[in-house]
mmCIF file of the N, C-alpha and C atoms, coordinates in Angstrom:
data_MODEL
# 
_entry.id   MODEL 
# 
loop_
_atom_site.group_PDB 
_atom_site.id 
_atom_site.type_symbol 
_atom_site.label_atom_id 
_atom_site.label_alt_id 
_atom_site.label_comp_id 
_atom_site.label_asym_id 
_atom_site.label_entity_id 
_atom_site.label_seq_id 
_atom_site.pdbx_PDB_ins_code 
_atom_site.Cartn_x 
_atom_site.Cartn_y 
_atom_site.Cartn_z 
_atom_site.occupancy 
_atom_site.B_iso_or_equiv 
_atom_site.pdbx_formal_charge 
_atom_site.auth_seq_id 
_atom_site.auth_comp_id 
_atom_site.auth_asym_id 
_atom_site.auth_atom_id 
_atom_site.pdbx_PDB_model_num 
ATOM 1   N N  . MET A 1 1  ? -38.508 12.349 -5.261  1.00 0.00 ? 1  MET A N  1 
ATOM 2   C CA . MET A 1 1  ? -37.494 11.252 -5.107  1.00 0.00 ? 1  MET A CA 1 
ATOM 3   C C  . MET A 1 1  ? -35.956 11.262 -6.047  1.00 0.00 ? 1  MET A C  1 
ATOM 4   N N  . ILE A 1 2  ? -35.120 10.931 -5.766  1.00 0.00 ? 2  ILE A N  1 
ATOM 5   C CA . ILE A 1 2  ? -33.767 11.133 -6.491  1.00 0.00 ? 2  ILE A CA 1 
ATOM 6   C C  . ILE A 1 2  ? -33.566 9.737  -7.311  1.00 0.00 ? 2  ILE A C  1 
ATOM 7   N N  . SER A 1 3  ? -33.525 10.081 -8.396  1.00 0.00 ? 3  SER A N  1 
ATOM 8   C CA . SER A 1 3  ? -33.122 8.524  -9.193  1.00 0.00 ? 3  SER A CA 1 
ATOM 9   C C  . SER A 1 3  ? -31.884 8.390  -9.145  1.00 0.00 ? 3  SER A C  1 
ATOM 10  N N  . ARG A 1 4  ? -31.210 7.055  -9.514  1.00 0.00 ? 4  ARG A N  1 
ATOM 11  C CA . ARG A 1 4  ? -30.219 6.632  -9.606  1.00 0.00 ? 4  ARG A CA 1 
ATOM 12  C C  . ARG A 1 4  ? -29.235 7.271  -10.204 1.00 0.00 ? 4  ARG A C  1 
ATOM 13  N N  . ALA A 1 5  ? -29.416 7.710  -11.370 1.00 0.00 ? 5  ALA A N  1 
ATOM 14  C CA . ALA A 1 5  ? -28.807 8.561  -12.320 1.00 0.00 ? 5  ALA A CA 1 
ATOM 15  C C  . ALA A 1 5  ? -28.425 9.880  -11.634 1.00 0.00 ? 5  ALA A C  1 
ATOM 16  N N  . GLU A 1 6  ? -29.434 10.336 -10.969 1.00 0.00 ? 6  GLU A N  1 
ATOM 17  C CA . GLU A 1 6  ? -29.120 11.806 -10.372 1.00 0.00 ? 6  GLU A CA 1 
ATOM 18  C C  . GLU A 1 6  ? -27.743 11.689 -9.325  1.00 0.00 ? 6  GLU A C  1 
ATOM 19  N N  . LYS A 1 7  ? -28.050 10.557 -8.472  1.00 0.00 ? 7  LYS A N  1 
ATOM 20  C CA . LYS A 1 7  ? -27.155 10.246 -7.371  1.00 0.00 ? 7  LYS A CA 1 
ATOM 21  C C  . LYS A 1 7  ? -25.748 10.056 -8.139  1.00 0.00 ? 7  LYS A C  1 
ATOM 22  N N  . ASP A 1 8  ? -25.914 9.686  -8.943  1.00 0.00 ? 8  ASP A N  1 
ATOM 23  C CA . ASP A 1 8  ? -24.419 9.139  -9.632  1.00 0.00 ? 8  ASP A CA 1 
ATOM 24  C C  . ASP A 1 8  ? -23.495 10.332 -10.159 1.00 0.00 ? 8  ASP A C  1 
ATOM 25  N N  . ALA A 1 9  ? -24.474 10.891 -10.600 1.00 0.00 ? 9  ALA A N  1 
ATOM 26  C CA . ALA A 1 9  ? -24.133 12.414 -11.089 1.00 0.00 ? 9  ALA A CA 1 
ATOM 27  C C  . ALA A 1 9  ? -23.361 13.495 -10.082 1.00 0.00 ? 9  ALA A C  1 
ATOM 28  N N  . GLU A 1 10 ? -24.421 13.290 -9.144  1.00 0.00 ? 10 GLU A N  1 
ATOM 29  C CA . GLU A 1 10 ? -24.103 14.411 -8.056  1.00 0.00 ? 10 GLU A CA 1 
ATOM 30  C C  . GLU A 1 10 ? -22.436 14.043 -7.124  1.00 0.00 ? 10 GLU A C  1 
ATOM 31  N N  . GLY A 1 11 ? -22.294 12.524 -7.473  1.00 0.00 ? 11 GLY A N  1 
ATOM 32  C CA . GLY A 1 11 ? -21.168 11.798 -6.794  1.00 0.00 ? 11 GLY A CA 1 
ATOM 33  C C  . GLY A 1 11 ? -19.698 12.196 -7.707  1.00 0.00 ? 11 GLY A C  1 
ATOM 34  N N  . HIS A 1 12 ? -20.253 12.169 -8.983  1.00 0.00 ? 12 HIS A N  1 
ATOM 35  C CA . HIS A 1 12 ? -19.074 12.659 -10.002 1.00 0.00 ? 12 HIS A CA 1 
ATOM 36  C C  . HIS A 1 12 ? -18.894 14.218 -10.286 1.00 0.00 ? 12 HIS A C  1 
ATOM 37  N N  . ARG A 1 13 ? -19.686 14.968 -9.544  1.00 0.00 ? 13 ARG A N  1 
ATOM 38  C CA . ARG A 1 13 ? -19.408 16.209 -9.868  1.00 0.00 ? 13 ARG A CA 1 
ATOM 39  C C  . ARG A 1 13 ? -18.608 16.925 -8.937  1.00 0.00 ? 13 ARG A C  1 
ATOM 40  N N  . PRO A 1 14 ? -18.070 16.847 -8.078  1.00 0.00 ? 14 PRO A N  1 
ATOM 41  C CA . PRO A 1 14 ? -16.572 17.322 -7.272  1.00 0.00 ? 14 PRO A CA 1 
ATOM 42  C C  . PRO A 1 14 ? -15.522 16.727 -8.087  1.00 0.00 ? 14 PRO A C  1 
ATOM 43  N N  . LEU A 1 15 ? -15.299 15.784 -8.568  1.00 0.00 ? 15 LEU A N  1 
ATOM 44  C CA . LEU A 1 15 ? -14.365 15.544 -9.719  1.00 0.00 ? 15 LEU A CA 1 
ATOM 45  C C  . LEU A 1 15 ? -14.389 16.119 -10.853 1.00 0.00 ? 15 LEU A C  1 
ATOM 46  N N  . TYR A 1 16 ? -15.507 16.540 -11.638 1.00 0.00 ? 16 TYR A N  1 
ATOM 47  C CA . TYR A 1 16 ? -15.667 17.351 -12.460 1.00 0.00 ? 16 TYR A CA 1 
ATOM 48  C C  . TYR A 1 16 ? -14.906 18.770 -12.597 1.00 0.00 ? 16 TYR A C  1 
ATOM 49  N N  . VAL A 1 17 ? -15.598 19.130 -11.251 1.00 0.00 ? 17 VAL A N  1 
ATOM 50  C CA . VAL A 1 17 ? -15.064 20.498 -10.928 1.00 0.00 ? 17 VAL A CA 1 
ATOM 51  C C  . VAL A 1 17 ? -13.313 20.751 -10.707 1.00 0.00 ? 17 VAL A C  1 
ATOM 52  N N  . ALA A 1 18 ? -12.987 19.447 -10.010 1.00 0.00 ? 18 ALA A N  1 
ATOM 53  C CA . ALA A 1 18 ? -11.500 19.222 -9.553  1.00 0.00 ? 18 ALA A CA 1 
ATOM 54  C C  . ALA A 1 18 ? -10.858 19.303 -10.985 1.00 0.00 ? 18 ALA A C  1 
ATOM 55  N N  . VAL A 1 19 ? -11.083 18.569 -11.819 1.00 0.00 ? 19 VAL A N  1 
ATOM 56  C CA . VAL A 1 19 ? -10.727 18.537 -13.125 1.00 0.00 ? 19 VAL A CA 1 
ATOM 57  C C  . VAL A 1 19 ? -10.599 19.792 -13.985 1.00 0.00 ? 19 VAL A C  1 
ATOM 58  N N  . THR A 1 20 ? -11.760 20.067 -14.099 1.00 0.00 ? 20 THR A N  1 
ATOM 59  C CA . THR A 1 20 ? -11.873 21.734 -15.008 1.00 0.00 ? 20 THR A CA 1 
ATOM 60  C C  . THR A 1 20 ? -11.235 22.398 -14.589 1.00 0.00 ? 20 THR A C  1 
ATOM 61  N N  . ARG A 1 21 ? -11.376 22.789 -13.304 1.00 0.00 ? 21 ARG A N  1 
ATOM 62  C CA . ARG A 1 21 ? -10.603 24.362 -12.688 1.00 0.00 ? 21 ARG A CA 1 
ATOM 63  C C  . ARG A 1 21 ? -8.986  23.728 -12.205 1.00 0.00 ? 21 ARG A C  1 
ATOM 64  N N  . ALA A 1 22 ? -8.686  22.827 -12.789 1.00 0.00 ? 22 ALA A N  1 
ATOM 65  C CA . ALA A 1 22 ? -6.957  22.850 -12.506 1.00 0.00 ? 22 ALA A CA 1 
ATOM 66  C C  . ALA A 1 22 ? -6.648  23.536 -13.984 1.00 0.00 ? 22 ALA A C  1 
ATOM 67  N N  . LYS A 1 23 ? -5.445  24.624 -13.268 1.00 0.00 ? 23 LYS A N  1 
ATOM 68  C CA . LYS A 1 23 ? -4.777  25.773 -13.848 1.00 0.00 ? 23 LYS A CA 1 
ATOM 69  C C  . LYS A 1 23 ? -3.479  25.120 -14.431 1.00 0.00 ? 23 LYS A C  1 
ATOM 70  N N  . ARG A 1 24 ? -2.648  24.501 -14.031 1.00 0.00 ? 24 ARG A N  1 
ATOM 71  C CA . ARG A 1 24 ? -0.983  24.040 -14.540 1.00 0.00 ? 24 ARG A CA 1 
ATOM 72  C C  . ARG A 1 24 ? -1.229  22.737 -14.437 1.00 0.00 ? 24 ARG A C  1 
ATOM 73  N N  . SER A 1 25 ? -1.612  21.867 -13.303 1.00 0.00 ? 25 SER A N  1 
ATOM 74  C CA . SER A 1 25 ? -1.538  20.405 -13.273 1.00 0.00 ? 25 SER A CA 1 
ATOM 75  C C  . SER A 1 25 ? -2.577  19.861 -12.117 1.00 0.00 ? 25 SER A C  1 
ATOM 76  N N  . LEU A 1 26 ? -2.598  18.651 -12.380 1.00 0.00 ? 26 LEU A N  1 
ATOM 77  C CA . LEU A 1 26 ? -3.591  17.734 -11.350 1.00 0.00 ? 26 LEU A CA 1 
ATOM 78  C C  . LEU A 1 26 ? -2.916  16.585 -11.276 1.00 0.00 ? 26 LEU A C  1 
ATOM 79  N N  . ALA A 1 27 ? -3.020  16.273 -9.895  1.00 0.00 ? 27 ALA A N  1 
ATOM 80  C CA . ALA A 1 27 ? -2.599  14.678 -9.662  1.00 0.00 ? 27 ALA A CA 1 
ATOM 81  C C  . ALA A 1 27 ? -4.001  14.158 -8.853  1.00 0.00 ? 27 ALA A C  1 
ATOM 82  N N  . ILE A 1 28 ? -4.103  12.916 -9.135  1.00 0.00 ? 28 ILE A N  1 
ATOM 83  C CA . ILE A 1 28 ? -5.450  12.084 -8.677  1.00 0.00 ? 28 ILE A CA 1 
ATOM 84  C C  . ILE A 1 28 ? -4.601  10.712 -8.098  1.00 0.00 ? 28 ILE A C  1 
ATOM 85  N N  . LEU A 1 29 ? -4.483  11.133 -6.650  1.00 0.00 ? 29 LEU A N  1 
ATOM 86  C CA . LEU A 1 29 ? -4.355  9.705  -5.807  1.00 0.00 ? 29 LEU A CA 1 
ATOM 87  C C  . LEU A 1 29 ? -5.667  8.849  -5.433  1.00 0.00 ? 29 LEU A C  1 
ATOM 88  N N  . ALA A 1 30 ? -5.265  7.673  -5.698  1.00 0.00 ? 30 ALA A N  1 
ATOM 89  C CA . ALA A 1 30 ? -5.887  6.482  -5.075  1.00 0.00 ? 30 ALA A CA 1 
ATOM 90  C C  . ALA A 1 30 ? -4.973  5.464  -4.657  1.00 0.00 ? 30 ALA A C  1 
ATOM 91  N N  . PRO A 1 31 ? -5.785  5.030  -3.598  1.00 0.00 ? 31 PRO A N  1 
ATOM 92  C CA . PRO A 1 31 ? -5.421  4.182  -2.535  1.00 0.00 ? 31 PRO A CA 1 
ATOM 93  C C  . PRO A 1 31 ? -4.357  2.402  -3.024  1.00 0.00 ? 31 PRO A C  1 
ATOM 94  N N  . THR A 1 32 ? -5.074  2.235  -3.896  1.00 0.00 ? 32 THR A N  1 
ATOM 95  C CA . THR A 1 32 ? -3.990  1.136  -4.277  1.00 0.00 ? 32 THR A CA 1 
ATOM 96  C C  . THR A 1 32 ? -4.243  1.040  -6.128  1.00 0.00 ? 32 THR A C  1 
ATOM 97  N N  . ASP A 1 33 ? -5.298  0.782  -6.985  1.00 0.00 ? 33 ASP A N  1 
ATOM 98  C CA . ASP A 1 33 ? -5.768  0.691  -7.889  1.00 0.00 ? 33 ASP A CA 1 
ATOM 99  C C  . ASP A 1 33 ? -6.825  1.963  -8.488  1.00 0.00 ? 33 ASP A C  1 
ATOM 100 N N  . LEU A 1 34 ? -6.276  2.001  -9.879  1.00 0.00 ? 34 LEU A N  1 
ATOM 101 C CA . LEU A 1 34 ? -6.860  3.216  -10.709 1.00 0.00 ? 34 LEU A CA 1 
ATOM 102 C C  . LEU A 1 34 ? -8.273  3.127  -10.708 1.00 0.00 ? 34 LEU A C  1 
ATOM 103 N N  . HIS A 1 35 ? -9.143  3.796  -10.202 1.00 0.00 ? 35 HIS A N  1 
ATOM 104 C CA . HIS A 1 35 ? -10.601 3.831  -10.335 1.00 0.00 ? 35 HIS A CA 1 
ATOM 105 C C  . HIS A 1 35 ? -10.781 3.613  -11.617 1.00 0.00 ? 35 HIS A C  1 
ATOM 106 N N  . PRO A 1 36 ? -11.956 2.757  -12.086 1.00 0.00 ? 36 PRO A N  1 
ATOM 107 C CA . PRO A 1 36 ? -12.196 2.309  -13.571 1.00 0.00 ? 36 PRO A CA 1 
ATOM 108 C C  . PRO A 1 36 ? -12.757 3.449  -14.154 1.00 0.00 ? 36 PRO A C  1 
ATOM 109 N N  . ARG A 1 37 ? -13.357 4.384  -13.716 1.00 0.00 ? 37 ARG A N  1 
ATOM 110 C CA . ARG A 1 37 ? -13.703 5.423  -14.696 1.00 0.00 ? 37 ARG A CA 1 
ATOM 111 C C  . ARG A 1 37 ? -12.090 6.661  -15.138 1.00 0.00 ? 37 ARG A C  1 
ATOM 112 N N  . LEU A 1 38 ? -11.336 6.114  -14.544 1.00 0.00 ? 38 LEU A N  1 
ATOM 113 C CA . LEU A 1 38 ? -9.810  7.005  -14.798 1.00 0.00 ? 38 LEU A CA 1 
ATOM 114 C C  . LEU A 1 38 ? -8.985  6.156  -15.784 1.00 0.00 ? 38 LEU A C  1 
ATOM 115 N N  . GLU A 1 39 ? -9.359  5.294  -16.226 1.00 0.00 ? 39 GLU A N  1 
ATOM 116 C CA . GLU A 1 39 ? -8.524  4.140  -16.985 1.00 0.00 ? 39 GLU A CA 1 
ATOM 117 C C  . GLU A 1 39 ? -8.467  4.641  -18.438 1.00 0.00 ? 39 GLU A C  1 
ATOM 118 N N  . ALA A 1 40 ? -9.660  5.219  -19.044 1.00 0.00 ? 40 ALA A N  1 
ATOM 119 C CA . ALA A 1 40 ? -9.324  5.648  -20.118 1.00 0.00 ? 40 ALA A CA 1 
ATOM 120 C C  . ALA A 1 40 ? -8.526  6.963  -20.298 1.00 0.00 ? 40 ALA A C  1 
ATOM 121 N N  . ALA A 1 41 ? -8.696  7.840  -18.964 1.00 0.00 ? 41 ALA A N  1 
ATOM 122 C CA . ALA A 1 41 ? -7.693  9.205  -19.030 1.00 0.00 ? 41 ALA A CA 1 
ATOM 123 C C  . ALA A 1 41 ? -6.306  8.552  -19.107 1.00 0.00 ? 41 ALA A C  1 
ATOM 124 N N  . ARG A 1 42 ? -6.035  7.480  -18.332 1.00 0.00 ? 42 ARG A N  1 
ATOM 125 C CA . ARG A 1 42 ? -4.644  6.889  -18.279 1.00 0.00 ? 42 ARG A CA 1 
ATOM 126 C C  . ARG A 1 42 ? -4.554  6.564  -19.618 1.00 0.00 ? 42 ARG A C  1 
ATOM 127 N N  . ASP A 1 43 ? -5.105  5.640  -20.446 1.00 0.00 ? 43 ASP A N  1 
ATOM 128 C CA . ASP A 1 43 ? -4.724  5.698  -21.778 1.00 0.00 ? 43 ASP A CA 1 
ATOM 129 C C  . ASP A 1 43 ? -4.536  6.656  -22.611 1.00 0.00 ? 43 ASP A C  1 
ATOM 130 N N  . THR A 1 44 ? -5.422  7.459  -22.648 1.00 0.00 ? 44 THR A N  1 
ATOM 131 C CA . THR A 1 44 ? -5.160  8.924  -23.614 1.00 0.00 ? 44 THR A CA 1 
ATOM 132 C C  . THR A 1 44 ? -4.213  9.783  -23.240 1.00 0.00 ? 44 THR A C  1 
ATOM 133 N N  . ALA A 1 45 ? -3.680  9.503  -21.910 1.00 0.00 ? 45 ALA A N  1 
ATOM 134 C CA . ALA A 1 45 ? -2.374  10.187 -21.579 1.00 0.00 ? 45 ALA A CA 1 
ATOM 135 C C  . ALA A 1 45 ? -1.017  9.787  -22.335 1.00 0.00 ? 45 ALA A C  1 
ATOM 136 N N  . LYS A 1 46 ? -1.001  8.388  -22.448 1.00 0.00 ? 46 LYS A N  1 
ATOM 137 C CA . LYS A 1 46 ? -0.148  7.786  -22.824 1.00 0.00 ? 46 LYS A CA 1 
ATOM 138 C C  . LYS A 1 46 ? 0.289   7.640  -24.279 1.00 0.00 ? 46 LYS A C  1 
ATOM 139 N N  . LEU A 1 47 ? -0.618  8.519  -24.895 1.00 0.00 ? 47 LEU A N  1 
ATOM 140 C CA . LEU A 1 47 ? -0.804  8.426  -26.529 1.00 0.00 ? 47 LEU A CA 1 
ATOM 141 C C  . LEU A 1 47 ? 0.490   9.598  -26.848 1.00 0.00 ? 47 LEU A C  1 
# 
């Protein structure tokens, strides 16, 4: 049986791969609001 944590990790893996493999730039598009997990990255980028 797969735990909830393992299911969550599996769902985040494609985003992790995309972010870590970007060579020059990375654009993340969201339909309306920024995903809660990306808010910290946005705030860090503004520094």
